[in-house]
C-alpha positions as CSV (number, residue, x, y, z in Angstrom):
1,M,3.3,-40.2,60.4
2,L,3.6,-39.1,56.7
3,D,6.8,-36.8,55.7
4,P,5.8,-33.2,55.0
5,F,7.7,-33.4,51.8
6,L,6.0,-36.5,50.4
7,I,2.7,-34.4,51.3
8,L,3.8,-31.6,49.1
9,T,5.5,-32.9,46.2
10,P,2.2,-33.5,44.2
11,V,1.7,-29.6,44.6
12,L,5.5,-28.5,43.4
13,L,5.1,-31.1,40.7
14,L,2.0,-29.6,39.4
15,A,3.5,-25.7,40.0
16,I,6.4,-27.1,37.9
17,V,4.4,-28.2,34.8
18,A,2.7,-25.0,34.7
19,L,5.6,-23.3,35.0
20,L,7.2,-25.1,31.7
21,G,4.1,-24.7,29.8
22,F,3.6,-20.9,30.5
23,V,7.4,-20.7,29.4
24,G,6.6,-22.9,26.1
25,C,3.8,-20.5,25.3
26,Y,6.2,-17.1,25.8
27,Q,8.7,-18.5,23.6
28,D,6.1,-19.4,20.6
29,V,4.7,-15.9,20.9
30,T,7.9,-14.0,21.0
31,L,10.1,-16.4,18.4
32,T,7.1,-16.2,15.6
33,P,7.6,-13.7,12.8
34,A,4.9,-11.1,12.2
35,G,5.4,-11.2,8.3
36,L,4.4,-8.5,5.7
37,V,0.8,-8.2,5.8
38,H,-1.1,-5.5,4.2
39,V,-3.6,-3.6,7.3
40,Q,-6.0,-1.5,5.5
41,T,-6.2,1.2,2.2
42,T,-8.7,4.1,1.5
43,V,-8.8,6.0,-2.0
44,K,-10.2,9.6,-1.9
45,P,-11.0,11.3,-4.7
46,A,-11.4,15.1,-5.0
47,P,-13.2,17.3,-7.6
48,A,-11.3,19.5,-9.8
49,A,-11.1,23.0,-8.9
50,T,-10.3,21.7,-5.5
51,N,-6.3,22.0,-4.3
52,S,-6.6,19.8,-0.9
53,V,-8.4,16.4,-0.2
54,T,-8.5,14.5,3.1
55,A,-8.6,10.5,3.1
56,D,-10.6,8.9,5.5
57,P,-8.4,7.7,8.2
58,L,-7.3,4.4,9.1
59,T,-7.3,2.7,12.2
60,L,-3.9,1.3,13.3
61,Q,-1.9,0.2,16.0
62,G,1.5,2.1,15.4
63,G,4.4,1.7,13.6
64,E,3.3,0.7,10.2
65,F,5.0,1.5,6.8
66,I,2.8,3.9,4.7
67,V,2.4,4.1,0.9
68,V,0.5,7.3,-0.5
69,A,-0.1,7.9,-4.5
70,V,-1.5,11.1,-5.8
71,Q,-2.6,11.9,-8.9
72,W,-3.3,15.5,-9.8
73,S,-3.6,18.1,-12.9
74,S,0.1,18.6,-14.6
75,A,-0.9,22.3,-15.2
76,V,-0.2,22.4,-11.3
77,S,3.4,21.6,-10.7
78,G,6.0,23.1,-8.3
79,P,9.0,21.4,-6.0
80,D,7.4,20.6,-3.0
81,M,4.3,19.0,-5.2
82,P,2.2,17.9,-3.3
83,G,2.4,18.4,0.0
84,L,1.1,15.7,2.5
85,T,0.5,15.7,6.2
86,G,-0.4,12.8,8.8
87,A,2.8,11.5,8.9
88,S,6.9,12.4,7.8
89,F,6.3,11.7,4.3
90,S,9.0,11.3,1.5
91,P,8.5,10.8,-2.4
92,V,9.9,7.3,-3.3
93,N,12.9,6.8,-5.2
94,G,12.0,5.9,-8.7
95,G,8.6,7.0,-8.0
96,G,7.5,9.8,-10.1
97,P,6.2,12.3,-10.9
98,F,5.6,10.2,-13.8
99,A,3.5,12.5,-16.7
100,W,0.6,10.7,-17.9
101,N,-2.5,12.0,-19.7
102,N,-2.0,15.8,-19.2
103,M,-1.6,14.3,-15.5
104,L,1.1,13.4,-12.7
105,V,1.5,10.6,-10.8
106,Q,3.5,10.4,-7.6
107,V,4.4,7.7,-4.4
108,F,5.7,8.8,-1.3
109,S,6.2,7.0,2.0
110,A,6.4,7.1,5.4
111,V,6.2,5.2,9.1
112,N,3.1,5.7,11.1
113,P,4.2,7.5,14.7
114,A,4.6,5.1,17.2
115,G,1.4,4.7,19.2
116,N,-0.6,6.6,16.5
117,T,-3.7,4.7,16.1
118,Q,-5.7,7.3,13.9
119,L,-4.1,8.4,10.6
120,A,-5.7,11.0,8.3
121,V,-3.7,11.8,5.4
122,T,-4.2,15.3,3.7
123,A,-2.9,16.4,0.7
124,T,-2.4,20.2,-0.4
125,L,-1.4,21.5,-4.1
126,L,-0.2,24.7,-4.9
127,R,-3.8,25.8,-6.6
128,N,-6.4,24.0,-7.8
129,S,-6.0,21.0,-10.2
130,T,-8.2,21.7,-13.4
131,V,-8.9,17.5,-13.3
132,P,-10.6,15.1,-11.0
133,W,-7.8,13.9,-8.6
134,S,-7.2,11.3,-6.2
135,L,-5.6,10.4,-3.0
136,C,-4.4,6.6,-2.5
137,V,-3.1,5.6,1.1
138,S,-2.2,2.1,2.1
139,A,-0.5,0.7,5.4
140,Y,1.2,-2.4,6.0
141,A,3.0,-4.2,9.0
142,G,6.1,-6.2,8.9
143,V,7.9,-4.0,6.4
144,D,11.7,-3.9,7.1
145,E,12.3,-0.5,8.1
146,S,16.2,-0.3,6.7
147,A,15.3,-1.1,3.7
148,P,11.5,-1.0,2.9
149,L,10.8,-0.8,-1.1
150,Y,12.8,-2.3,-4.1
151,S,12.4,-2.6,-7.8
152,P,9.8,0.5,-8.8
153,Q,8.2,-0.2,-12.3
154,T,5.7,1.4,-14.3
155,S,3.8,0.6,-17.7
156,R,4.6,2.4,-21.0
157,L,3.2,6.3,-20.2
158,N,1.9,6.0,-23.8
159,Y,0.1,2.9,-23.3
160,V,-3.2,2.6,-24.8
161,G,-5.7,-0.6,-24.3
162,N,-7.4,-2.4,-21.8
163,N,-4.5,-4.3,-19.5
164,P,-1.5,-2.2,-18.5
165,Q,1.3,-4.2,-16.9
166,T,5.1,-3.5,-15.5
167,P,7.9,-5.3,-16.5
168,P,8.3,-8.5,-14.2
169,L,9.4,-8.0,-10.6
170,N,11.6,-10.7,-8.7
171,I,10.6,-10.5,-4.8
172,G,12.1,-12.0,-2.1
173,T,10.2,-14.6,0.1
174,G,7.6,-12.9,1.8
175,D,7.5,-10.1,-0.2
176,L,4.8,-8.2,-1.6
177,V,4.0,-6.3,-4.6
178,Y,2.1,-2.9,-4.7
179,A,0.6,-1.2,-7.3
180,V,-1.7,1.6,-8.1
181,A,-3.4,1.6,-11.6
182,F,-5.2,4.4,-13.8
183,A,-7.2,4.9,-16.2
184,A,-8.8,7.3,-18.6
185,N,-11.0,7.4,-21.8
186,G,-9.4,7.6,-25.1
187,D,-10.3,11.4,-25.3
188,G,-8.3,11.7,-21.7
189,T,-11.2,12.2,-19.6
190,F,-10.4,10.8,-15.8
191,P,-12.2,8.6,-14.5
192,G,-14.0,8.4,-17.3
193,N,-16.0,5.1,-18.3
194,N,-13.3,2.9,-16.8
195,S,-13.4,0.4,-14.1
196,L,-10.5,-1.7,-13.0
197,T,-10.0,-5.2,-11.7
198,A,-7.1,-6.7,-10.0
199,G,-4.5,-8.7,-12.2
200,P,-3.8,-12.3,-11.6
201,G,-2.5,-13.2,-8.2
202,F,-3.1,-9.6,-7.0
203,T,-6.2,-8.3,-4.6
204,A,-7.6,-5.3,-4.7
205,E,-7.3,-3.5,-1.3
206,F,-10.0,-0.8,-1.6
207,P,-12.6,-2.0,-4.4
208,A,-15.5,0.5,-3.4
209,I,-13.6,2.4,-6.1
210,A,-12.3,1.0,-9.1
211,N,-10.2,3.9,-10.7
212,P,-7.6,4.2,-9.5
213,L,-7.0,1.0,-8.6
214,V,-4.8,-0.2,-5.1
215,E,-3.9,-3.7,-5.1
216,D,-1.0,-5.9,-4.0
217,G,0.3,-9.2,-4.4
218,A,2.7,-12.0,-4.7
219,G,3.4,-15.4,-6.2
220,S,6.4,-17.2,-8.1
221,N,9.1,-15.0,-9.7
222,P,8.7,-13.2,-11.5
223,V,5.9,-11.2,-10.8
224,T,3.8,-9.0,-13.2
225,A,1.8,-6.0,-11.7
226,Q,-1.2,-5.5,-14.0
227,V,-4.7,-4.4,-14.2
228,T,-7.6,-4.9,-16.7
229,N,-10.1,-2.1,-17.6
230,A,-13.6,-3.4,-18.2
231,N,-14.1,-0.3,-20.8
232,P,-14.6,-2.0,-24.0
233,D,-12.8,1.1,-26.1
234,P,-9.4,-0.4,-27.4
235,S,-8.1,3.3,-27.0
236,A,-8.4,3.8,-23.6
237,K,-5.3,5.1,-21.7
238,G,-3.7,3.2,-19.0
239,F,-1.1,3.7,-16.4
240,I,0.2,1.1,-13.4
241,F,3.2,1.9,-11.0
242,A,4.3,-1.3,-8.8
243,M,7.3,-2.0,-6.3
244,G,8.2,-4.2,-4.0
245,L,7.9,-4.2,-0.5
246,K,10.2,-6.4,1.8
247,S,9.5,-8.3,4.6
248,A,11.1,-8.0,8.3
249,G,10.7,-11.5,8.6
């Protein structure tokens, strides 16, 4: 008569092997860092003679790092300009407002509230903008919460030409450079006849609208953020802002 233990041994071995396989999979999932990635961007233009614009909502998971860039008429200014809703936004240190082409450009950041899967950002001005203006909203995952941003840079505010670029940025492994660019005709008309494309090593994150253009990228140091304007007018005006996004990985 066979010992019951011998009969059950193959069953017990299978159970142990299955358990070890499960533990191995669990370790792979939990120990692999997510990395810094672009999640979604939307750009919303607004006509002149308006003072409020709401960007199309982003579909998120909660906890993403949000970057917002607003461009509006310099005739509308004030200490709380513009007002932003949708998350607890703060002005980016070194992110403006920049006076460019009789307009202002400013960059803000926030964290998407935990569990929030739809983020709709609204920008409101004290008075109607006298020029067409715009709201750019981008979401990133895997950003270092303790020190998410660094090295803000801009092109020359009086730049004339079709290839505005920032000074070089040195970025860390796994980091990204966020950039937003604008262009106007030589007479200052915005957006005018100006179509922007992403610079080398960068990806246009909302190509449906080419001015303003939101892009991001990385590569070997140093990284230069730039765009190219298809307008053949050599007197076209351009502006670009860029900064590093630090990876949590």
